[in-house]
N, C-alpha and C positions, 0 to 999 in steps of 0.2 A: 460461566466464566464472566467476570466483569470486563467490559471493554476498556476501562480506564483504571489502571492500578497504580499505586504510589509506593515508592520506596524512598530512601533518603534523598536520592538525587535524580532518579529516573521515573518516568511514567510510560505507560504503554497503551496503545489503541489497537483494536482488532478490526480489520476491514475485509470485506469480501470484494474481490475485483474480477471483472469479466470484460476485458478490452480486446476487441478483435484486432487481427493483424492489420487490416485496412485502416481502422481507427488510429492504431499506433503510428502507422506510416504517415497518415495525415497530420497527426500531432507533431511528429519529428520534423516534417517538412514545413509545416506552418509556423505561426507565431506562438502557438500554444506550447509552453514548455512545462506546464504543471498539470497534475492530476488532481481532481476534486473528487473525494470519496466520502462516505459516511460510515462512522464506526457502528459497532453493534448497538450502542445506546443512542444513536441518532445524531451524534456530534459530527460536524463537518470537519474535514481535514484536507489540507492542500499540501502537496509535496512535489518535488522535481521529478519529471518523467524519467530522467536518466537513471534513477535509483532502481527502476524496474528492469534494466538491461539484463541482469543475471537470470531473470525469470521469463524472458521472452522466448516463446516457442513458435512453430510455424503458424499456429492458429491464434497467436496473440499472448496475452497474459491472463491467466485464470487461477483462482484460488483464494484461500483465506490467509491473510498476512498479519503479522504482528509488527507494529511500528514502535520502536523504542525511542522515546523522547527525553531530552535532558530537562533540567529545571526551567529553562527558557523556552521550552516547547520546540526545540530544534531537533530534527531527526538525527538519531545516532546510528540506528541499525534497522534493517528490515529483514524479517524472517518469514518464509512461507511455512504456515502451519498445516495446510492441507491443499490438495489439488483436486478439483472437481468433486468436492465433498468427501474425499478420503484422506485419512491421516498420512502425512509424509515423514 
């Protein structure tokens, strides 16, 4: 699967995330309000931490995610594709 796909107005990136609960708490309490991740093809992507709230579990945030971007590279939607290496 390509980590950057194009359609008429949207693009998408696939990223794997593994952020512990402790790290998330530190990020929420501190000045850090963004997550820096790398897509499958090595591109860096930065996005607001609050978009991960629906995916936070006791042990943090883990899984493979699809980030849908608009033509201006603004995040439109995030979808979990798998959790701990399994399809969801």
